[in-house]
One Martini backbone bead per residue (centre of mass of N, CA, C, O) as a GRO file, in nm:
protein
  269
    1MET     BB    1  11.214  -4.002  30.170
    2PRO     BB    2  11.346  -3.757  30.015
    3THR     BB    3  11.421  -3.426  30.093
    4THR     BB    4  11.436  -3.113  30.093
    5SER     BB    5  11.710  -2.870  30.064
    6PRO     BB    6  11.905  -2.581  30.155
    7ILE     BB    7  12.119  -2.700  29.994
    8PRO     BB    8  12.294  -2.654  29.738
    9VAL     BB    9  12.319  -2.721  29.394
   10LEU     BB   10  12.582  -2.871  29.221
   11ARG     BB   11  12.725  -2.787  28.892
   12GLY     BB   12  12.961  -2.932  28.709
   13SER     BB   13  13.178  -3.062  28.526
   14GLY     BB   14  13.061  -3.318  28.320
   15GLY     BB   15  12.770  -3.343  28.480
   16VAL     BB   16  12.810  -3.283  28.772
   17VAL     BB   17  12.639  -3.370  29.086
   18LEU     BB   18  12.579  -3.190  29.402
   19GLN     BB   19  12.386  -3.308  29.685
   20ALA     BB   20  12.117  -3.312  29.921
   21GLU     BB   21  11.984  -3.603  30.116
   22ASP     BB   22  11.913  -3.543  30.399
   23ASP     BB   23  12.204  -3.715  30.547
   24ASP     BB   24  12.325  -3.672  30.247
   25LEU     BB   25  12.564  -3.694  29.999
   26VAL     BB   26  12.521  -3.654  29.637
   27LEU     BB   27  12.709  -3.805  29.371
   28THR     BB   28  12.685  -3.737  29.018
   29ARG     BB   29  12.866  -3.951  28.779
   30GLY     BB   30  12.902  -4.144  28.510
   31GLY     BB   31  12.637  -4.322  28.608
   32GLU     BB   32  12.696  -4.249  28.916
   33LYS     BB   33  12.606  -4.295  29.270
   34THR     BB   34  12.725  -4.114  29.551
   35ARG     BB   35  12.692  -4.188  29.900
   36ILE     BB   36  12.738  -3.946  30.177
   37PRO     BB   37  12.739  -3.940  30.493
   38PHE     BB   38  12.765  -3.711  30.739
   39GLN     BB   39  12.916  -3.903  30.938
   40GLY     BB   40  13.171  -3.920  30.709
   41VAL     BB   41  13.211  -3.607  30.742
   42LEU     BB   42  13.442  -3.365  30.829
   43SER     BB   43  13.470  -3.164  30.567
   44VAL     BB   44  13.408  -2.851  30.384
   45TRP     BB   45  13.564  -2.684  30.097
   46ALA     BB   46  13.642  -2.389  29.927
   47GLN     BB   47  13.810  -2.344  29.586
   48GLY     BB   48  13.666  -2.140  29.427
   49ARG     BB   49  13.526  -2.362  29.176
   50ALA     BB   50  13.564  -2.564  29.425
   51VAL     BB   51  13.500  -2.881  29.598
   52THR     BB   52  13.587  -3.034  29.918
   53ILE     BB   53  13.566  -3.368  30.051
   54GLU     BB   54  13.622  -3.482  30.380
   55LEU     BB   55  13.685  -3.767  30.541
   56THR     BB   56  13.685  -3.976  30.775
   57ALA     BB   57  13.954  -4.111  30.995
   58PRO     BB   58  14.169  -4.291  31.128
   59ALA     BB   59  14.433  -4.288  31.302
   60GLY     BB   60  14.703  -4.271  31.059
   61SER     BB   61  14.517  -4.215  30.817
   62THR     BB   62  14.410  -4.141  30.499
   63PRO     BB   63  14.186  -3.939  30.381
   64ALA     BB   64  13.922  -3.912  30.190
   65VAL     BB   65  13.850  -3.743  29.871
   66TYR     BB   66  13.634  -3.496  29.714
   67ARG     BB   67  13.643  -3.336  29.386
   68ILE     BB   68  13.465  -3.044  29.261
   69GLY     BB   69  13.427  -2.874  28.950
   70GLY     BB   70  13.276  -2.582  28.768
   71MET     BB   71  13.152  -2.386  28.954
   72SER     BB   72  13.053  -2.140  29.128
   73GLU     BB   73  13.190  -1.963  29.381
   74ALA     BB   74  12.931  -1.899  29.541
   75ALA     BB   75  12.818  -2.188  29.552
   76ALA     BB   76  13.060  -2.321  29.692
   77THR     BB   77  13.054  -2.152  29.952
   78ALA     BB   78  12.762  -2.211  30.038
   79PHE     BB   79  12.785  -2.514  30.054
   80ALA     BB   80  13.006  -2.536  30.270
   81ASP     BB   81  12.864  -2.379  30.496
   82VAL     BB   82  12.604  -2.553  30.521
   83VAL     BB   83  12.729  -2.832  30.563
   84ASN     BB   84  12.902  -2.771  30.815
   85ALA     BB   85  12.642  -2.686  30.983
   86SER     BB   86  12.507  -2.994  30.938
   87LEU     BB   87  12.695  -3.142  31.094
   88PRO     BB   88  12.763  -3.347  31.331
   89GLU     BB   89  12.825  -3.365  31.651
   90ARG     BB   90  13.146  -3.415  31.810
   91ALA     BB   91  13.349  -3.564  31.994
   92ASP     BB   92  13.649  -3.591  32.091
   93GLY     BB   93  13.781  -3.816  31.847
   94SER     BB   94  13.531  -3.944  31.688
   95ALA     BB   95  13.602  -3.888  31.389
   96GLU     BB   96  13.866  -4.072  31.381
   97ALA     BB   97  13.702  -4.351  31.438
   98VAL     BB   98  13.580  -4.302  31.154
   99ASP     BB   99  13.524  -4.459  30.841
  100GLY     BB  100  13.401  -4.304  30.569
  101ARG     BB  101  13.439  -4.519  30.340
  102ALA     BB  102  13.240  -4.738  30.470
  103LEU     BB  103  12.974  -4.542  30.413
  104VAL     BB  104  13.004  -4.560  30.118
  105THR     BB  105  12.793  -4.556  29.825
  106VAL     BB  106  12.761  -4.733  29.501
  107THR     BB  107  12.561  -4.663  29.210
  108ARG     BB  108  12.381  -4.732  28.937
  109GLU     BB  109  12.218  -4.591  28.657
  110GLU     BB  110  11.981  -4.781  28.518
  111SER     BB  111  11.824  -4.589  28.331
  112ASP     BB  112  12.061  -4.529  28.140
  113GLU     BB  113  12.110  -4.819  28.044
  114ASP     BB  114  11.828  -4.877  27.941
  115ALA     BB  115  11.830  -4.649  27.730
  116TRP     BB  116  12.069  -4.752  27.569
  117PHE     BB  117  11.951  -5.031  27.493
  118LEU     BB  118  11.699  -4.919  27.359
  119ASN     BB  119  11.840  -4.763  27.133
  120ILE     BB  120  11.980  -5.007  27.007
  121ALA     BB  121  11.722  -5.168  26.944
  122VAL     BB  122  11.592  -4.959  26.760
  123TRP     BB  123  11.817  -4.953  26.548
  124TRP     BB  124  11.802  -5.256  26.470
  125TRP     BB  125  11.506  -5.263  26.387
  126THR     BB  126  11.527  -5.047  26.170
  127ALA     BB  127  11.744  -5.184  26.000
  128GLY     BB  128  11.584  -5.445  25.945
  129LEU     BB  129  11.343  -5.313  25.798
  130LEU     BB  130  11.509  -5.179  25.572
  131VAL     BB  131  11.631  -5.435  25.454
  132ALA     BB  132  11.364  -5.576  25.391
  133ALA     BB  133  11.245  -5.355  25.209
  134MET     BB  134  11.484  -5.342  25.005
  135THR     BB  135  11.465  -5.635  24.911
  136VAL     BB  136  11.187  -5.609  24.779
  137VAL     BB  137  11.257  -5.381  24.584
  138ILE     BB  138  11.483  -5.527  24.431
  139GLY     BB  139  11.302  -5.760  24.331
  140PHE     BB  140  11.128  -5.568  24.149
  141VAL     BB  141  11.350  -5.370  23.996
  142GLY     BB  142  11.533  -5.614  23.954
  143SER     BB  143  11.635  -5.902  24.119
  144VAL     BB  144  11.639  -6.186  24.302
  145ALA     BB  145  11.944  -6.224  24.321
  146TRP     BB  146  12.010  -5.944  24.436
  147ALA     BB  147  11.827  -5.969  24.685
  148VAL     BB  148  11.972  -6.208  24.817
  149ILE     BB  149  12.250  -6.083  24.842
  150PHE     BB  150  12.163  -5.839  25.010
  151ALA     BB  151  12.037  -6.007  25.253
  152VAL     BB  152  12.315  -6.144  25.327
  153ILE     BB  153  12.541  -5.903  25.347
  154THR     BB  154  12.423  -5.663  25.510
  155PRO     BB  155  12.409  -5.768  25.805
  156PHE     BB  156  12.710  -5.834  25.822
  157GLY     BB  157  12.816  -5.548  25.771
  158LEU     BB  158  12.670  -5.408  26.009
  159LEU     BB  159  12.779  -5.582  26.241
  160THR     BB  160  13.076  -5.524  26.192
  161THR     BB  161  13.080  -5.214  26.200
  162LEU     BB  162  12.926  -5.160  26.471
  163GLY     BB  163  13.098  -5.339  26.653
  164ILE     BB  164  13.363  -5.181  26.618
  165LEU     BB  165  13.255  -4.902  26.702
  166LEU     BB  166  13.173  -4.990  26.995
  167GLN     BB  167  13.487  -5.069  27.060
  168GLY     BB  168  13.636  -4.793  27.038
  169LYS     BB  169  13.630  -4.697  27.335
  170GLY     BB  170  13.809  -4.923  27.447
  171MET     BB  171  14.060  -4.857  27.273
  172TYR     BB  172  14.096  -4.571  27.373
  173ASP     BB  173  14.145  -4.644  27.673
  174VAL     BB  174  14.397  -4.822  27.629
  175TRP     BB  175  14.572  -4.570  27.533
  176VAL     BB  176  14.499  -4.326  27.744
  177LEU     BB  177  14.480  -4.410  28.053
  178PRO     BB  178  14.783  -4.492  28.110
  179ARG     BB  179  14.864  -4.171  28.069
  180ARG     BB  180  14.597  -4.007  28.223
  181GLY     BB  181  14.555  -4.183  28.454
  182ILE     BB  182  14.509  -4.416  28.726
  183THR     BB  183  14.736  -4.646  28.859
  184VAL     BB  184  14.659  -4.982  28.962
  185GLU     BB  185  14.605  -5.266  29.147
  186ALA     BB  186  14.465  -5.578  29.047
  187ARG     BB  187  14.237  -5.845  29.136
  188ARG     BB  188  14.131  -6.146  29.092
  189SER     BB  189  13.760  -6.221  29.028
  190GLY     BB  190  13.714  -6.447  28.837
  191MET     BB  191  13.637  -6.270  28.542
  192TYR     BB  192  13.755  -6.039  28.718
  193TYR     BB  193  13.874  -5.723  28.832
  194ARG     BB  194  13.986  -5.562  29.134
  195TYR     BB  195  13.961  -5.216  29.242
  196THR     BB  196  14.084  -4.917  29.406
  197ASP     BB  197  14.010  -4.608  29.453
  198MET     BB  198  14.071  -4.291  29.590
  199HIS     BB  199  13.784  -4.341  29.770
  200GLY     BB  200  13.763  -4.666  29.841
  201VAL     BB  201  13.634  -4.796  29.590
  202THR     BB  202  13.516  -5.093  29.463
  203ARG     BB  203  13.602  -5.229  29.142
  204THR     BB  204  13.548  -5.336  28.805
  205ALA     BB  205  13.730  -5.526  28.545
  206SER     BB  206  13.785  -5.576  28.192
  207ASP     BB  207  13.946  -5.718  27.920
  208THR     BB  208  13.946  -5.603  27.602
  209LEU     BB  209  14.185  -5.802  27.481
  210GLY     BB  210  14.200  -6.089  27.634
  211ARG     BB  211  14.518  -6.123  27.801
  212ILE     BB  212  14.446  -6.131  28.102
  213THR     BB  213  14.552  -6.395  28.364
  214GLY     BB  214  14.647  -6.309  28.622
  215PRO     BB  215  14.615  -6.233  28.963
  216THR     BB  216  14.744  -5.964  28.856
  217ALA     BB  217  14.694  -5.608  28.763
  218GLN     BB  218  14.705  -5.323  28.573
  219VAL     BB  219  14.503  -5.026  28.632
  220ALA     BB  220  14.339  -4.762  28.450
  221TYR     BB  221  14.170  -4.469  28.561
  222HIS     BB  222  13.947  -4.224  28.568
  223PRO     BB  223  13.948  -3.944  28.762
  224ARG     BB  224  13.626  -3.869  28.713
  225ARG     BB  225  13.575  -4.193  28.621
  226PRO     BB  226  13.643  -4.468  28.805
  227GLY     BB  227  13.466  -4.684  28.631
  228THR     BB  228  13.679  -4.616  28.410
  229ALA     BB  229  13.874  -4.880  28.259
  230ALA     BB  230  14.218  -5.004  28.190
  231PHE     BB  231  14.453  -5.200  28.085
  232VAL     BB  232  14.794  -5.257  28.098
  233ASN     BB  233  14.951  -5.273  27.791
  234PRO     BB  234  15.147  -5.350  27.561
  235TRP     BB  235  15.233  -5.189  27.280
  236GLY     BB  236  15.221  -5.428  27.075
  237ARG     BB  237  14.933  -5.523  27.145
  238LYS     BB  238  14.786  -5.261  27.072
  239VAL     BB  239  14.870  -5.250  26.778
  240TRP     BB  240  14.755  -5.523  26.687
  241PHE     BB  241  14.452  -5.473  26.772
  242THR     BB  242  14.416  -5.218  26.607
  243PHE     BB  243  14.470  -5.346  26.334
  244LEU     BB  244  14.238  -5.554  26.345
  245HIS     BB  245  14.010  -5.348  26.371
  246LEU     BB  246  14.066  -5.207  26.100
  247VAL     BB  247  14.029  -5.451  25.918
  248VAL     BB  248  13.736  -5.516  25.998
  249LEU     BB  249  13.623  -5.240  25.925
  250LEU     BB  250  13.696  -5.253  25.621
  251ILE     BB  251  13.527  -5.500  25.562
  252GLY     BB  252  13.256  -5.379  25.642
  253LEU     BB  253  13.268  -5.137  25.444
  254ALA     BB  254  13.285  -5.311  25.186
  255ILE     BB  255  13.011  -5.446  25.224
  256ASP     BB  256  12.847  -5.186  25.231
  257ALA     BB  257  12.929  -5.099  24.944
  258GLY     BB  258  12.799  -5.344  24.806
  259SER     BB  259  12.509  -5.279  24.889
  260VAL     BB  260  12.496  -5.007  24.747
  261ALA     BB  261  12.559  -5.116  24.461
  262ILE     BB  262  12.305  -5.290  24.438
  263VAL     BB  263  12.098  -5.063  24.456
  264VAL     BB  264  12.197  -4.900  24.216
  265GLU     BB  265  12.175  -5.129  24.002
  266ALA     BB  266  11.872  -5.186  24.037
  267PHE     BB  267  11.775  -4.888  23.953
  268ARG     BB  268  11.921  -4.893  23.670
  269GLY     BB  269  11.852  -5.191  23.537
   0.00000   0.00000   0.00000
């Protein structure tokens, strides 16, 4: 089991946490935990309120680096000093023989995903109970016909509206990441595409718009959250799918407005 460490815990911008566990540096950000063994770390240095971790690399290759910012300057300096003093001693040339990227492991924080799905399930169950209860109330204070119509259209309206809203993040990434992210080439692997981020970690991406079918494609990922990516789509395709999303959203909102109108009419008698 991991033991406590005298190395300071760094908390950077965007909820990023960098700490030491046994003989590893552990970087947690964006729902991912990156574990970097000391054996694969060449050096760590502080630059103001930022810390840079440089990995070992074979001679002639570019070493991978991790940069975390947003912490206090004193904490960054202390962290770099203690980590460098804790790195294993290496014979001359041995550091360059080890590829630090091959030692890095990346895992998802399953507890965060489970909590997210649990919250969604709770919201759906709550919405379902409210719709059922309101249907009964409308049947009593209004009419059975209005209650039946309410019970039929309300779930459809909620599913449509919430479904489009949940896809809004994906549409946002499709527009923003190709301009502000890091674009790389991805290769098809089954139903997904695989790309390698700046740290040498292989990740997967799926096409939000469902129109990428070739053996390779360009993917843009978030610089601070490399696991968040979007395919580079033509401008016309993005406009068309954004328009369709807006149309479906308006349809859902219109149905929701109809449900509200039925409730108001039922209570007005």
